[in-house]
C-alpha positions in Angstrom: 59.3 133.9 144.0 58.1 137.0 143.6 55.9 137.0 140.1 56.6 139.9 138.0 55.0 140.9 134.6 58.5 141.0 132.8 62.2 140.3 133.7 64.5 142.1 131.6 68.1 140.1 131.1 70.9 142.5 130.5 70.5 146.4 131.1 72.4 148.0 128.3 71.3 150.3 125.8 68.3 147.9 124.9 67.8 146.7 128.2 68.0 149.9 130.0 65.8 151.7 127.2 62.8 148.8 127.7 62.8 148.4 131.7 62.1 152.1 131.3 59.6 152.0 129.0 57.6 149.0 130.7 57.9 150.5 133.8 56.5 153.8 132.4 53.5 151.9 131.5 53.0 150.7 135.1 54.3 147.1 134.4 55.9 145.0 137.2 59.1 144.9 136.1 62.5 143.4 136.8 65.9 144.3 135.8 68.9 141.8 135.7 72.5 142.6 135.2 75.5 140.7 136.1 77.6 144.1 136.5 76.8 147.8 137.8 75.6 149.2 134.4 76.4 151.4 133.0 79.8 149.7 132.9 83.0 149.3 130.4 82.9 145.4 129.8 80.4 145.2 126.9 78.9 147.5 124.2 77.6 150.5 125.5 80.7 152.7 126.7 83.3 155.0 125.3 81.8 158.3 125.7 79.8 158.8 122.9 78.1 157.2 120.1 77.1 158.3 116.3 73.4 159.2 115.8 72.2 159.8 112.3 68.8 159.9 110.8 69.4 158.4 107.3 70.4 155.1 107.9 73.1 153.8 105.6 72.1 150.4 106.6 68.5 151.0 105.5 66.1 153.3 105.1 63.9 151.2 107.7 65.9 152.3 110.5 64.9 155.9 110.4 61.9 155.8 112.1 64.1 154.3 115.0 66.4 156.9 114.9 63.9 159.9 114.7 61.8 158.7 117.5 65.0 157.8 119.7 66.3 161.5 119.3 62.8 162.2 120.6 62.8 159.9 123.3 66.1 161.4 124.2 65.2 165.2 124.2 62.0 163.6 126.7 64.5 162.7 129.1 66.9 165.6 129.1 63.4 167.6 129.9 62.6 165.4 132.5 66.0 165.3 134.2 68.3 167.9 133.0 70.7 165.4 131.6 72.9 165.8 128.9 71.7 163.3 126.2 71.8 163.9 122.9 74.0 166.6 120.9 73.0 167.1 117.2 76.0 169.0 115.5 76.1 167.6 112.1 77.1 164.3 110.5 79.5 163.9 107.4 79.4 160.9 105.4 82.5 160.7 102.9 82.9 158.1 100.0 85.0 157.9 96.8 83.6 158.5 93.5 82.2 155.0 92.7 80.2 155.6 95.9 79.7 151.6 96.1 81.8 151.2 99.4 79.7 148.1 101.5 79.5 148.8 105.4 77.4 146.7 107.3 76.1 144.9 104.5 75.0 147.6 102.3 76.2 150.3 99.6 76.6 152.7 102.6 76.6 156.0 100.8 73.9 155.7 98.3 71.8 153.9 100.8 72.3 157.1 103.1 71.4 159.2 100.7 68.2 157.1 99.4 67.1 157.3 103.1 67.2 160.8 103.5 65.1 161.4 100.4 62.5 158.7 101.3 62.1 160.0 104.7 62.6 163.7 103.6 65.4 164.7 105.8 67.4 167.6 105.4 70.6 167.0 104.0 73.5 168.5 101.6 75.7 166.5 98.9 79.0 168.0 98.5 82.1 167.6 96.3 85.3 167.4 97.2 85.9 171.1 96.6 83.3 172.1 98.8 84.2 169.3 101.2 87.9 171.3 101.5 86.3 174.4 101.9 83.7 173.6 104.3 85.6 171.1 106.7 89.6 171.9 106.2 90.5 169.1 109.4 90.3 166.4 107.0 92.6 165.9 104.2 90.4 165.3 101.1 91.5 164.1 98.2 90.1 164.8 94.2 87.0 162.3 93.7 85.4 162.3 96.9 82.0 162.8 97.6 80.2 163.9 101.0 76.8 163.9 102.6 75.9 166.2 105.4 73.3 165.6 107.7 72.6 168.7 109.9 70.8 166.5 112.7 73.0 164.1 113.2 75.3 164.1 116.1 76.4 161.9 119.2 74.6 160.8 122.2 76.6 159.8 125.5 75.7 156.2 125.8 76.7 155.8 130.2 74.5 158.4 130.6 71.4 157.1 128.6 71.8 154.2 130.5 72.0 155.8 133.7 68.7 158.3 133.2 66.5 155.4 132.0 67.6 153.1 135.0 66.9 155.7 137.3 63.7 156.9 135.9 62.8 153.2 135.9 63.6 152.4 139.5 61.6 155.6 140.5 58.5 154.1 138.7 59.0 151.3 140.8 61.0 148.8 138.4 63.1 146.5 140.6 66.9 146.2 139.6 69.6 143.6 140.6 72.9 144.6 140.2 76.4 142.5 140.1 74.4 139.4 139.7 74.8 137.0 136.9 72.2 134.9 135.3 72.7 131.3 134.4 70.1 130.3 132.6 65.8 130.6 132.1 63.1 128.1 131.9 59.6 128.2 130.5 56.6 126.6 131.3 53.1 127.0 130.6 52.8 129.5 132.6 55.9 131.7 132.7 59.4 131.9 132.3 61.8 131.7 135.6 65.5 133.0 135.4 67.9 131.4 137.5 70.9 133.6 138.8 73.5 133.4 141.5 71.5 134.7 143.7 68.2 133.3 143.6 65.2 132.3 140.9 62.8 135.0 139.6 59.5 134.7 137.7 57.6 136.2 135.3 55.1 136.1 132.5 57.8 137.2 129.9 61.2 137.4 129.5 63.5 139.9 127.7 66.8 138.8 126.9 69.1 141.9 126.1 72.2 140.7 127.1 74.4 141.9 124.3 77.6 139.9 123.8 76.5 137.6 126.3 73.5 136.5 124.3 74.7 133.5 122.8 75.5 132.0 125.8 71.8 132.1 126.5 70.7 130.6 123.0 71.0 127.1 122.1 73.6 126.4 119.5 71.3 126.5 116.4 70.4 130.0 117.2 73.9 131.1 119.0 75.5 130.8 115.8 74.0 133.3 114.5 75.7 136.0 116.2 79.1 136.5 116.7 81.3 138.9 118.8 84.3 140.7 117.2 86.6 142.9 119.3 86.9 146.5 118.5 89.4 149.4 119.8 88.2 152.9 120.5 91.2 155.4 120.5 91.5 159.4 121.6 94.3 160.9 119.8 95.8 164.4 121.2 94.4 167.1 119.3 95.4 170.1 122.1 97.4 171.9 119.4 94.3 172.3 116.9 91.9 171.8 119.5 89.7 174.9 118.9 89.1 173.5 115.1 88.0 170.2 116.4 85.2 171.1 119.0 81.7 170.1 118.1 80.6 173.7 116.6 83.2 172.8 113.7 83.9 169.5 113.4 81.0 167.0 112.6 80.4 163.3 113.7 81.9 161.2 110.3 82.0 157.9 108.8 85.1 158.2 106.0 85.3 155.4 103.3 89.2 156.4 103.0 90.7 156.9 99.4 92.3 153.8 97.3 90.7 151.0 99.4 92.2 151.8 102.8 89.4 150.9 104.6 87.1 153.4 107.0 87.0 155.4 109.7 84.8 157.5 112.0 85.1 159.7 114.7 83.8 162.7 116.9 84.2 166.2 117.8 86.8 167.0 120.8 84.0 166.8 123.5 86.7 167.2 126.7 89.2 169.7 127.3 92.5 170.4 124.9 93.9 167.3 126.6 91.2 164.9 126.4 92.0 163.5 122.8 90.0 163.3 119.6 87.9 159.8 119.4 88.6 157.6 116.0 87.9 153.9 115.5 87.8 151.8 113.0 85.6 148.3 112.8 87.6 144.9 113.1 85.7 141.4 111.9 88.6 139.2 111.5 88.5 137.1 114.6 85.7 136.1 116.9 86.2 136.4 120.7 83.5 136.4 123.7 83.3 138.7 126.7 85.4 136.2 128.6 88.0 135.4 125.8 88.4 139.2 124.7 91.5 140.7 125.3 90.9 144.0 126.6 94.4 145.8 127.2 95.4 147.8 123.5 99.0 147.6 123.0 101.5 150.1 121.9 101.9 148.3 118.6 98.0 148.8 118.1 98.0 152.3 118.5 100.9 153.1 116.2 99.7 151.0 113.3 96.1 153.1 113.7 97.9 155.9 113.9 100.3 155.5 110.7 97.2 154.0 108.5 94.1 155.9 109.5 95.2 158.7 111.2 98.7 160.5 109.7 97.8 160.5 105.9 93.8 162.4 106.6 94.2 164.4 109.5 97.3 166.5 109.3 98.9 167.5 112.4 96.8 165.3 114.8 99.6 164.0 117.5 100.4 160.3 117.5 100.4 160.4 121.3 97.0 158.3 122.4 96.2 159.6 125.3 93.3 156.9 125.6 92.4 153.2 124.3 89.6 151.4 125.3 87.8 148.1 124.0 84.3 146.9 123.4 82.6 144.7 121.9 80.2 144.0 118.9 77.8 141.6 118.4 77.1 140.6 114.8 74.5 139.2 113.0 75.5 137.8 109.1 73.7 140.8 107.6 74.7 143.2 109.9 70.9 143.5 111.1 69.4 143.4 114.7 67.6 140.6 116.0 64.5 142.1 117.9 61.6 138.7 118.2 60.0 136.4 120.2 62.3 133.3 120.6 62.0 130.6 118.0 61.5 128.0 120.3 59.7 129.9 123.6 56.9 132.1 122.8 57.2 134.0 126.1 60.9 135.1 125.7 62.0 138.1 123.3 65.3 138.6 121.9 66.4 142.2 122.1 69.6 142.6 120.0 70.3 145.6 118.4 73.6 144.7 117.2 76.2 144.9 114.7 78.1 148.2 115.6 74.8 150.5 114.7 72.6 149.9 117.4 72.9 152.7 120.0 71.4 155.6 118.2 67.9 153.3 118.0 67.8 151.9 121.2 65.4 154.6 122.9 63.2 153.9 120.7 64.0 149.9 120.5 62.6 149.9 124.2 59.3 151.2 123.3 59.2 148.4 120.5 60.0 145.8 122.8 57.5 146.8 125.2 54.8 146.9 122.8 55.4 143.2 122.3 55.6 142.3 126.0 52.4 144.0 126.7 50.6 142.7 123.8 50.2 146.5 122.1 50.1 147.9 118.7 53.6 149.2 117.5 54.0 152.4 115.5 57.4 150.2 114.4 57.7 147.8 111.6 60.1 145.2 113.0 59.4 142.5 110.4 63.2 142.8 109.4 64.4 142.1 112.4 63.0 138.4 112.9 64.9 135.1 113.5 63.3 133.7 110.1 65.7 135.5 108.0 68.9 134.5 109.7 67.9 131.0 108.9 66.7 131.3 105.3 70.5 132.8 105.2 72.0 129.6 106.2 69.6 127.7 104.2 70.6 129.8 101.0 74.2 129.2 101.7 74.8 126.0 103.0 
């Protein structure tokens, strides 16, 4: 067996970033993925992912988001790729402002994070929202937070660029090769796949929704996988009004307890649709069992509940739909930590539906862990121990 400094298992958001950052530092590194990333079977596809610097999940995430923006700009300069668009982001909340999203009072936490990190932003009342963003059907008593540095990143392109650069820096990549298990001994870690066995000083497990399959039950129980659906509704009749220079990314707490929705500007042509999504946490699934088709009934119900009342004139025609997977912890936080039982194994799970915006910087942070180097990032909030504490408090 060839011996590597590190193996990265899973080459999605966190894995591709980690592989690139390790290769950039001259490490002898191997990346393994059971598919050919970027692909559509995990969590990092669908053309766009929201990025915002004031993080409603907690101000401690902001340094990761800021650094990720810097890295994507560096990658764009190096390759000419189009990765990051900062066309502004809008968070809309009801008057009470206490909407709980991803375990936090989302609007208030967003504003607090912006103030703590001195991020440019505006607070808008319902009248100002209606004047500035007539595309939304804004009712009385709603409030808005607008952040000009927010926008969207292109997940498939980000992954592809980082993998390409990693290989150019002599990283090895094994595509379409399913990993079976890993073993640690006194000298390192061995990863067994369907094609062979590989040896390294350390292992990074960044397997996304497949992560629970590589953990013992006592640790796997902290990660639940949920099916999510992305919809692109026809916007051809109003295409100009929804282009990125006129329409921001948004996260909206809908009135009267109707739930929440998020979405993006129209980034393709007039007939490519406008992307919307909600979040569903009704029942868990696995990557193997998930229903990957989207039924006409799901499309019709989503338009009836979330589109028609709030976006006047958006057609009920769904030009495209896609399924992705969220890997969610009880507190909706990340896990970026050494395995509780295996000191040579690092688990990298920037999960719970808000991870991609931080992924480039998390690649740096995980590379720091692997190399034993000081990090600019405080990862103390992302440890395994707090999940065990939560179980203890509720048992």
